[in-house]
Phi, psi and omega in degrees: 000149182192171168250130181234134169250126182243106177049050182279126173239139177223131180240126174277135176049056180297146177077010178241168177296345181261012181305132179211131177272116180268332177227141179228105175048054180275125176235111179219163180225133178246108186282146177302130180088357183276168175236095190254130176256142174244118185236156179160166180288168177300129181088009182279349178109008184299306183293324176298320180300310185291334178288349173276341188291335177237021173081010175298324172241143176255135183295145173294327172205159183098183184230147169239121182243127173249115184052040176084359183258125179289124182287353178252072183297141185263338179227181186302314181294317180293324179292323177295319178294321179294321179298317178295322180293321180299326181291345178282350183248109179268132185247126175244110183284166175297139185052057184295340179298340178289349180263358177290139185212345185280171182290324182230162178299318181301313181295324181293316180294328183281347188303312182297305179302323178298318182286349172274358177077025181285156177301138182307322179295322178291320177300313180303314180297319180293321180296312180299315180299312184294318180296317179293326179298322183269006176086020174252100183305124187303313183296326184278329190250349189302321184260007179278147176289134178297340182277355177258005179274162173288170181301316179294322179292322177300317181295322177296319179297320179295319178293323177301322179298327177283318181297330180296344177275357179056058177285158172272327181242135178243120182251126184235124180263107181048062188296335183258006184300131174081000181270150174288167185305320180292315179295324179296313181295319179299318182292320178299316179296323178295317179296319176299321180294319178298320179294318184282312189269327182261000176058033178281141169279125185252133171235126180221143174268137178206144170268348184273110178291337176294317177294321179298314180297322185285325191254320195276149168250355176213140182233130172254117181258119182256145176207120179051045174080005180241147172274111184272338175194144167229119183196184177289158185304318182298319179294317180295317181293340179280348182266076181300327181296315181289320179296315181297319178296330180272004179076027182234166176227155176299162178301156181304319183294324178294317181294321179297313182295324178293321178295320178296319179297318179295333179277000176102001177277124184282076181251148169280141185265002179270119178202134182270335186208180183300319182299314179293324178298314179297321178297319178296320181293316178299316179298317181296316180294325179295318180286337181282341184285000000 
C-alpha cells in the first residue's frame, strides 16, 4: 500500500492575472510504514503537495493514488471509493490548535467521528483511545476547555481529533512550529511512538534538517514546485548542490563530521542525532591514535 503522485501539476487561479504554478509534474511515492519528510524553502510547494494527499486539492493534471485508488473518481462508484480512500489520510495543519473550537477537549476530539455517523459507543471509545495515545489522560482532560491548555497540550488535542478518525496515513505540516524546546521534544517523541506502536505511516513537512535526520527514512526535497530528489536522508544530505539551490543546509552534525573528516579524522559522516554523532567522533579518534 502507498500514496503515489504521478506527474501532478497544480495551478492556482488559472486563466487570471494571478495564475501561479505551485506544483510542476511532481512524481513521488510514500510507502506504507515509512516516515517521510518533505523539505524545501518557503513557497517551494510543500503545503500544496500535502493537500493533494487527501483530496483537499485536486491536481490540474496528473494523478493522486491512495492505496491504488485515484482520488479524482470519474463516476459514482469511483467517487465512493475515492471518498473512502481520502479518509485514510489524516491531515494536521500548521498550528492546528487554532482549529480547536468546542467547549471541552472530549467534544473537540469527538467532532470528526461523530460527523462520520459512527455509533456513539464507538465514538466514545475512539476519543478515549486517541486522547490517551497523545498523552492527554482521558479522565483528567475530557472536561477541560481546550483553550485552557498549554500550547503543547493544544497541539496534542488537535492531533487526537485526527487520530480518532483512525487514519492509515498521518500528514503533519510543521508539527513542532512555535513550541518551546520541551514541548517540541515531547511532540517528537509522541510522533515516533505513533509511528512505532500504532504502525502509522507518517508524512511531515519541516524546515529543520535536524528533525529530518532524526526522524525520516525518506526525504522529498522540493524547489520551485518541483521534486528535485526523493531518497534516504544520507543521500539527500550529500547533495549540497540541491540543498543549496533549495535554500537549505545539511544538519549541523553532518557538517561537523564532514569537517572532521576533511581534517584527517577517520569518522563516518552518517549520524541521525547527537548521540550517534558523538559515537562517530569517539570511533574516529580511537582509530586516529
